[in-house]
N, C-alpha and C positions, 0 to 999 in steps of 0.2 A: 958448781952444781948446775947452773943454768945451761952451760954448754953440753953437759951430759944428757940433757933432755931433748936436744935437737933432733936426734934420730929415734925418739920414742914412737910407739905405735899411735895410731889415730885415737884409739880409745883412751890411752894414757894422757895424750895431749888434751883431749876433751875434758877429762877429769881435772887436769891441771888448770885449765881455763876457768872451770867452776870455782876452784879453790882461790885462784888469783882474783876473780871477780868479787868474791866475798870479802877479800882483804881491802880492795879499793873502793867498792861501792857498798854503802851501808844498806842493811835490809830495811825496806820501808815499812814492813809489817811488824817490826820489833818495837815494842812499847818502851823498853828500857833504853837509857841513854848509852850510846856506843862508847866504849873505852878507846881513847886515842892512842894508836900505835903507829906513829909516823914511820918508824924504821921498818915495820912490816909492810906498810904501803909502798915505801921506796923500794924495798926488795922485790915486791910483787911487780912494780913497774919495770924494774931492771930485768926480771924474768921474762916479762912480755916482750921486751925489746930484743932479748937475745935468743929466745926459744922459737918464737913464731915468726913466719915470714910477713913482710910488710903488706901483703895483699890479703891477710887473714882478717875477716870482719870482726870477730869477737875480740881479738887482741887490740885492734884499732879502737873499738868501742871502749875498752878499758882505759886506754891512753887518753881518749877524748874526755872521759869522765874525770880522769886524774888532772886534767887541765884546770880544774877549779878547786883542787885540793887546798886546804888551809895552809899547808907547808909550801913555801916558795920554791924550795929545791925540787920537790916532787912535781910541782906545776911546770917548772922550767924544763925538767928532764923529759916529761911527757910531750910537751909542745915541741921541743927540739927534735925528738924522734919522729913525730908525725909529719913535720914539714921539712924534713931533710931533703936536699936535692941530689943526694948520692944514689937514691934508688927510685927507679921509675915504675916500680910495681905498686899499684894501688888496688884496693878492694873493688869488687863489682858495685857500681853505684846503686842499683836496685836492691841488692842484698843488704848493703849497709843501711840504706834508708829504712827498709823493713825492720831491721834489727833495732834501729834507733826509735822508730815509732812504737814497736812492741814493748819497749822499756820506758816509755814516756809516762811515768806514773808519779812524778814528783809534784811538789806544790811549793814553789819559790815565790814569795810575795815581792812585787815590784810596785810600790805605791798602792793604788787601788786594784791592780791587776796581778795576775800570777803567771808564772812560766812552769812548764813541765820539767825543765832542766835548769840547773844553775845558769845564770846569764852568761858567765864566761864559757862554760861547757857548751851551751846552746850556740854561742857565736862561733866557737871553734868547730862545732859540728857542721854549721852552715858553710864555713870556709873549706873544710875538708871534703864535704860532699861535693861542692862545686869543683874542687880539684880532681876528685875521682871522675866526675862527669866529663871534665875537660880532657883528661888523659885517656878516657875510654872512647871519646868521640873522635879525637884526632890526636896526632902527635904534636904536642905543644913543646915549644922551646923552653928550657929551664930558666933562662934569663928574662923571659918576657912576662910582665905582670899579667895575671889571669884576667883582670878587668879590661885589658886591651884586646880581647879576643872577639870583638864585635863582628868581624868579618867571618868568623867561624860559626855563627849562629845556625846556618843550614845544617851543619854537622850535628849540632845539639838537637835540632828538629828531628833528624833521622833517628836519633836515640830515643826521643820522647814518643814518637808515633808508634813504637813497638808496643807500648802499654800506656795509654792515656790515663788510666787509673793511678799509676805510679806518679805521673806528672801532676795530677790533681793533688795527691798527698804531699808532693814536694812543694807546690805553691802554698798549700795550707800551712805546712811546717814553716816556711819562710814568713808568711803573713802573720802568723801568731807571734813571731819574734819581733818583726819590724814594727808592728803596731804598739809594742810595749817599749822596746829599746830602739831608738831612732839611729841605728847604725848605718853609715853611708854605704859601705860595701855590700851589706846584706840587702839594702834597698835596691842597689843596682842589680843584684842577683835576682831579686823579686821581679824587677822590671824586665829583665832578660827572660825569665821563665814565663811571664805573662805574654810577651811578644810571641814566644813559641806556642803558648797555649792557644792564642787566637788562631794561629795557622793550623792547628790540629782539628778545628771545626768540631769539637766535642761539646755536646749540649751541657753535660754536667760541669765541664770546665768553664763554659761561658756563663752558666748560672752562678758559679762561685765568684767569678770576677764581677758580675753585675750586682750581686747581693752585697758586695763589699765596697761599692762605689762611694758610699758615705765615709768609710774608713780611709779610702784613698784621698778623699777631699780633706779629711781631718789631718792627714799626714802632710798634705801639700800646704795647708794654710796655717798649721799650728806647730810645725816642727821648729825647734829652736836652734838646730844645727844647720849652718849654711849649706854644707855639702850634701846633707841628707835632703834638705828642702829642694835642692836643684833636681835630684833624681826623682823625688816623689812628685814634684811638679810636672816633670816630663812624663812620668807614669800616669798621673791623673789626666793630663792632656791627651795622651794616646788613647786611654779608655773612653774619654769624652768624645773623641773624634770618631769612634766606632759606633756610638749610639745615634740612632735616628732622631730621637727627641732630646736634643742637648741644648736647645736655645735658652731655657731657663737657667741652666747651670753656667753657661757662657755669659749670660746677662749678669749673673751674680758676680763673676770675676770682674766684669767691667765696672759694676757698682763699687766694688771694693777698691779697685785701682783709682777711681775718681774721687774717693772719699779720703781726704788728707788726714782725717782723724783716726783712721784705722791703724792698728798696730803694724809695726815695721814688717814682722814676719808674714802677716796676712797680705799686705800689699805686695811685698816682693814675691811671695809664692804665687799670687794672682798674676803678676806681670809675666813671670816665667811660664805659668800654665797657659795664659792667654796667647802668648806668642807662639808656643808650641802647638796648641790645639788649632789655631787658625792656619798654621803652616801645613797641617795635615788635611784641611778641608778642600773640597773641590774649588777650583779657581773662580767659579761663578758665584760662590757663596758670599753673601753680603758682609759677613764678619771679617773677611780679609781686608777690605777697604777700611772698615771700622778700626781694625787692629792697627793698621799702618798709621791712621790719623791719631789715634790715642797714644800709641807708643812714641811716635816721633814728636808729638806735642810735649809729652812728659820730658823727653830728652832735651828738647829746645828750651824748656822751662828751667833747665839747669838743676834737675833733681839729683844732686850729687850722691845722696845716700842710696839711690836706686840705679846708679849709673851702670854697675856691673850686670844686673839683671836685665836692664834695658838693652845693653849691648848684646847680650846673649839672645834675647827675644828678637831683636831686629836682625841680628845675624842669622837666626834660624829662618825668618821670613825670606831673607835674601837667598839663603842656601836652597830653599824650596821654590825659588823663582817666583816669588809673589809680587815683586816690584815690576813696573812697566813704565812706558813713556809719560803717563799721567803723573808720575811721581818725580819728574825730572827736577823741579825746583827744590823740593824737600831733600832729594838725594844730594844735590850740590851743596846745600846748606849743611847737611849732616856730615859730608866728607870734609868740609872746611873746618868744622868743629873737631872732628876726629884728628885731623892733621895737627891741630894745636895741642890736643891731649897727648899725642904720641911724643911730641917734642918737649913738652913741659916737664920740669923736674918735680912738679907738685902732685903728679899722679903715681899710683903704685904700679909695679911691674905687672901685677895681675890684670889691672884695668887696661894697661897698654897692650898686653898680649891679646885680650879679648877685642880691643879696638882694631888691632892688626888683622886678627882673624875675620872680623866682620867686614873689613875692607876687602879682604880676599873673596868672600862670598858675594859682595856687591859687584866686584869686577867681573865675576862670572855671570851674575844675574842681569847686570845692567851694563852692557858692553860699551855704551857711549862714554862711560866714565872710566873704562878700564885703563886707558893710557895715562890719565891723570892719577889714578890710584897707584899704578906701577911707579910713576915718578915720585910720589909721596913715600912709598915703601923703599925705593932705592936710596932716596936722600936720607931716610931714617936709618937705613943700614949703614950709611957713611957716618952719620952723626952719633949714633949710640955706641957706647963703649962696653955694654953689657952683653955677654955671650948668649944668655938665654933669649933676649929680645932679638939678637941677630939670627939665631936659629929659627925663631918663630917667624921672622920676616921671610927667611929663606923658604920655609914650608908654605907660607901664604903665596909667595910668588910661583911656587910649583903648582899650586891649585889652578892658577890661571893658564 
């Protein structure tokens, strides 16, 4: 029956969409408990998949809602159809976002907070909206993960500047979810959208970002997920660097870093944010020298639990060319320690990869040590038997 509806009139398809929506999405105004008909919902999802094109907004909205169905088969069926790589036709980003926002009437409790959609549906909506945005802004390759499209941000900017109000709604939609569910990829999409938002120079967008500075701080310092904490720290640091009066908040980061009694999440988030925010500041800013002294001292003190965040922050300072001839002694000492960490069997591959990457940034930033660093990397390439580290070393040498 589904295939017989493919050539139906627009009016008939619109009526069919309404009927299918009623099957998949319960009526929020109904006071009676809905009767569970999983077979009807599964049939409705199959109809949507077979009758409507993949760029149809309403049918995609039905599938997104079905991603949180209580029946696992229905959830899996809807999700597979949404994120198939066999079809490059996606709905218009703005139209789908408007449809999602116009139907955001739910009330799903998450601890002390609530979401307008079921958490699973909300997350799938964010992922799918980003994919629509990517496909609409430029021709992405099917095999490339969407979160590796940083170099394509100018294309997203061109899309956003057509209607800043839509971008405002998009940031708000992301923010409402990320502050409740600390999802890593959604946090990155929020960071990406705020980067673009700043370049739009829209007063309402800037107000939204500044009003939520406290929320970004909360996300940076109190997120319990390592991957989310990294992106939220980067996000908080970027927003701080754009504020003229940021000294009190930067001083707070320093205070947390230097307090050994602080919780691990708060100290690590502060180390990451401090390194990033100082790397974005003007080279004459006093906090750049302060950051180098504090972060290198922590590293030399052998703070093993914070080694990853310290490598990331020091590497970021090097990448942004914050080191100079006055840091020569500390840089030599740092490189000697890194050399040992790369060769030891007691460090994880993740730490070794970050150490290698940091060396690459230092070689570019501090040319006096570039020959020594290349020798360390070349010897490490010979010594290591792990293909991931060999590839990482190769990428680092290409940076130079």
